[in-house]
C-alpha positions as CSV (number, residue, x, y, z in Angstrom):
1,M,20.9,-6.7,13.6
2,K,19.3,-9.3,15.8
3,V,17.6,-7.0,18.1
4,L,16.2,-5.5,15.2
5,M,14.9,-8.5,13.5
6,G,13.2,-9.8,16.7
7,N,11.2,-6.5,17.1
8,F,10.6,-6.6,13.4
9,K,9.0,-10.2,14.0
10,N,7.2,-9.0,17.0
11,E,5.6,-6.1,15.1
12,L,4.6,-8.4,12.0
13,Q,2.9,-10.8,14.8
14,K,1.0,-7.8,16.3
15,L,-0.6,-6.9,13.0
16,F,-1.5,-10.5,12.2
17,M,-2.8,-11.6,15.8
18,H,-5.9,-8.7,14.7
19,P,-8.5,-10.7,12.9
20,K,-9.4,-7.8,10.9
21,Y,-6.5,-8.3,8.5
22,L,-7.6,-11.7,7.4
23,L,-11.1,-10.1,7.0
24,F,-9.9,-7.7,4.5
25,L,-7.7,-10.7,2.7
26,F,-11.2,-12.4,2.3
27,L,-12.6,-8.6,1.2
28,E,-9.9,-8.5,-1.8
29,L,-11.5,-11.8,-3.2
30,L,-14.9,-10.5,-2.6
31,I,-14.0,-7.6,-4.4
32,C,-12.3,-9.2,-7.4
33,L,-15.4,-11.2,-7.6
34,L,-17.8,-8.7,-7.6
35,S,-15.8,-6.5,-10.0
36,M,-15.6,-9.4,-12.4
37,L,-19.4,-9.8,-12.5
38,V,-20.1,-6.2,-13.0
39,N,-17.3,-6.6,-15.8
40,I,-18.9,-9.6,-17.4
41,A,-22.6,-8.2,-16.9
42,V,-21.5,-4.8,-18.8
43,I,-19.3,-6.7,-21.6
44,K,-22.5,-9.3,-22.2
45,I,-25.1,-6.6,-22.8
46,T,-22.7,-4.8,-25.3
47,Y,-20.5,-7.3,-26.8
48,G,-21.4,-10.7,-25.6
49,D,-17.9,-12.0,-24.9
50,A,-17.6,-13.0,-21.0
51,A,-14.2,-14.2,-21.6
52,E,-12.8,-10.6,-22.5
53,A,-13.9,-9.0,-19.4
54,A,-12.3,-11.7,-17.3
55,A,-9.2,-11.4,-19.0
56,G,-8.8,-7.9,-17.8
57,I,-9.3,-8.5,-14.2
58,P,-5.7,-8.6,-12.9
59,V,-4.7,-5.5,-14.5
60,N,-8.1,-3.7,-13.3
61,M,-7.5,-4.7,-10.0
62,L,-4.4,-3.4,-9.9
63,Y,-5.2,-0.2,-10.2
64,T,-8.1,-0.9,-7.5
65,A,-5.1,-2.5,-5.0
66,S,-2.5,0.2,-5.8
67,L,-5.1,3.3,-5.4
68,M,-7.2,2.6,-3.1
69,F,-7.2,-0.9,-0.8
70,V,-3.8,-1.3,0.0
71,P,-2.7,2.4,0.9
72,A,-6.4,1.8,2.9
73,V,-4.8,-1.3,4.8
74,V,-1.5,0.5,5.2
75,F,-3.3,3.6,6.7
76,I,-5.2,1.2,9.3
77,A,-2.0,-0.7,10.0
78,A,0.2,2.4,10.7
79,G,-2.3,3.6,13.0
80,D,-2.2,0.2,14.8
81,L,1.5,0.0,15.3
82,F,2.3,3.9,15.7
83,S,-0.9,5.7,17.2
84,G,-2.9,2.9,18.3
85,E,0.4,1.5,20.9
86,L,1.2,5.2,21.9
87,Y,-2.6,5.6,23.0
88,D,-2.5,2.3,25.0
89,Y,0.9,2.8,26.5
90,S,2.2,-0.1,24.5
91,L,4.7,2.0,22.9
92,Q,5.7,3.6,26.2
93,V,6.8,0.1,27.7
94,L,8.5,-0.4,24.4
95,F,10.6,2.3,24.7
96,V,12.2,1.2,28.1
97,R,13.3,-2.0,26.4
98,P,17.4,-2.1,25.5
99,I,16.6,-1.4,21.9
100,S,17.2,2.2,20.2
101,R,14.4,4.4,18.9
102,M,15.7,4.1,15.4
103,K,15.2,0.1,15.4
104,I,11.9,0.2,17.1
105,Y,11.0,3.0,13.6
106,V,12.5,0.8,11.1
107,S,11.1,-2.8,12.5
108,K,7.7,-0.7,12.2
109,I,8.2,0.1,8.8
110,M,9.1,-3.2,7.8
111,A,6.4,-4.8,9.4
112,L,4.1,-2.0,7.2
113,L,6.3,-3.5,4.0
114,V,5.6,-6.7,4.6
115,I,1.5,-6.3,5.0
116,T,1.7,-4.0,2.0
117,A,3.6,-6.9,0.1
118,V,1.0,-9.4,1.0
119,F,-2.2,-7.5,0.4
120,L,-0.5,-6.6,-3.2
121,A,0.2,-10.3,-3.5
122,G,-3.5,-11.1,-2.5
123,M,-4.9,-9.1,-4.9
124,F,-2.9,-10.5,-7.4
125,V,-3.7,-13.9,-6.5
126,S,-7.4,-13.2,-6.1
127,S,-7.7,-11.7,-9.6
128,I,-5.6,-14.4,-11.3
129,I,-8.3,-17.2,-9.4
130,M,-11.5,-15.0,-10.8
131,E,-9.8,-15.1,-14.4
132,F,-9.0,-18.9,-14.1
133,A,-12.8,-19.2,-13.2
134,V,-14.2,-18.1,-16.2
135,I,-11.9,-18.5,-19.0
136,H,-9.7,-21.7,-17.7
137,T,-6.5,-20.0,-18.3
138,V,-4.3,-17.0,-17.0
139,E,-3.0,-14.9,-20.0
140,N,0.0,-13.0,-19.9
141,S,0.6,-13.9,-16.3
142,L,4.5,-13.1,-16.1
143,S,3.6,-9.5,-17.4
144,V,1.0,-9.1,-15.0
145,A,3.2,-10.5,-11.9
146,L,5.7,-8.0,-13.1
147,Y,3.2,-5.0,-13.1
148,Y,2.0,-5.8,-9.1
149,A,6.0,-6.4,-8.3
150,L,6.6,-2.9,-10.0
151,N,3.5,-1.0,-8.2
152,F,5.4,-2.3,-4.8
153,I,7.9,0.6,-5.2
154,P,5.4,3.4,-5.2
155,L,3.8,1.7,-2.4
156,I,7.3,1.9,-0.3
157,T,5.9,6.0,-0.4
158,V,2.5,5.5,1.2
159,V,3.9,3.1,4.0
160,M,6.8,6.3,4.9
161,F,3.7,8.9,4.1
162,A,1.5,6.9,6.9
163,S,4.6,6.5,9.4
164,F,5.1,10.1,9.0
165,V,1.4,11.1,9.7
166,N,1.3,8.7,12.7
167,Q,3.9,10.9,14.2
168,F,1.5,13.6,14.6
169,S,-1.4,12.0,16.4
170,S,-1.9,9.9,19.5
171,S,-5.3,8.5,18.3
172,A,-5.3,5.6,15.8
173,G,-8.8,6.8,14.4
174,M,-7.2,10.3,14.3
175,S,-4.1,9.3,12.5
176,I,-6.2,7.1,9.9
177,F,-8.5,9.6,9.4
178,L,-5.7,12.3,8.5
179,C,-3.8,9.8,6.4
180,A,-6.9,9.5,4.3
181,V,-7.8,13.1,4.0
182,I,-4.2,14.0,3.0
183,F,-3.9,11.3,0.7
184,L,-6.9,12.5,-1.0
185,G,-6.2,16.0,-1.1
186,I,-2.6,15.4,-2.7
187,Y,-4.5,13.1,-5.3
188,A,-7.2,15.8,-6.0
189,L,-4.4,18.4,-6.2
190,Q,-2.9,15.9,-8.7
191,V,-5.9,16.1,-10.6
192,F,-7.1,19.7,-10.6
193,V,-3.6,21.7,-10.5
194,P,-1.6,20.3,-13.6
195,I,1.4,22.4,-12.5
196,A,1.8,20.1,-9.7
197,E,0.9,16.6,-11.5
198,N,4.6,15.8,-11.8
199,F,5.5,16.3,-8.2
200,V,2.8,14.6,-5.9
201,F,4.0,11.0,-5.0
202,T,0.4,9.8,-5.8
203,K,0.9,10.0,-9.5
204,Y,3.4,7.4,-9.6
205,L,1.3,4.9,-7.5
206,V,0.4,2.9,-10.8
207,W,4.1,3.2,-11.7
208,H,3.4,-0.1,-14.0
209,I,2.3,2.2,-16.7
210,L,5.3,3.9,-17.6
211,W,6.6,0.5,-17.9
212,A,3.9,-1.1,-20.3
213,E,4.1,2.1,-22.5
214,Q,7.9,1.5,-23.0
215,S,8.5,5.2,-21.5
216,P,11.9,6.4,-22.4
217,V,15.0,5.6,-19.7
218,I,15.1,9.0,-18.8
219,K,11.6,9.4,-17.8
220,L,11.9,6.3,-15.5
221,V,14.6,7.4,-14.1
222,Q,13.3,10.8,-12.8
223,T,10.3,9.0,-11.5
224,G,12.3,7.0,-9.4
225,I,14.3,9.9,-8.0
226,I,10.9,11.6,-7.3
227,T,9.9,8.4,-5.5
228,A,12.9,7.9,-3.5
229,A,13.0,11.9,-2.4
230,Y,9.7,11.2,-0.8
231,D,10.8,8.1,0.6
232,I,13.7,9.8,2.0
233,M,11.7,13.0,3.2
234,F,9.0,10.9,4.7
235,F,11.5,8.7,6.4
236,M,13.6,11.8,8.2
237,I,11.0,13.6,9.6
238,G,8.7,10.9,10.9
239,Y,11.5,9.3,12.5
240,F,12.9,12.6,14.1
241,K,9.8,13.1,15.8
242,F,9.2,10.1,16.9
243,K,12.9,10.0,18.2
244,T,11.8,13.2,20.1
245,L,8.6,12.0,21.3
246,E,8.1,12.3,25.0
247,I,7.0,9.6,27.1
């Protein structure tokens, strides 16, 4: 466990040493600001109530975070930790250390999960700041915080997916491209092939909707089982490929 945690801290440090991730955090704030300004402009034209637009920013931004922004950051981070390190021979150096490949793989996934949580929380904080700046209060903050926490669960699948895809490329740029193309392809399948809608993991990235609509327990359990199945599948195949990687 000590070796695993030590490598996890090392992997996390690698990510946060990159200035681009601080830039991405700033970008989150900027996205929230621009979204709020657009919403206020539209609302003022139609209804004239800017407060209504600001009050909806945290939930609206949750869709943006879950479906676009956070997955994009995960794809980039996974490329840095897997394909990028294979390309610059950092991974080969790590393999000769007295640590199993399982612990290396798990520690990298743990680092990706942390950065996922950080950027999801960053979107929450940014949107709350925007809401408070306009209406000087925060409406339903506990419910919104719960929705953000719930949406972290399906984003675990995005981390597993990105880690899995990275085992088939030795270039960070190519792995990011593959992640994005496959992710968008699966999402398009969900939209255009109704029979596949309930069986693709992208459908459940906005898991908070099921809770907001007070869906039956059986539907929540079914969703949890499908999400867990994807997690296990992506992890097992990804780790097997990582374990058999030749250096």
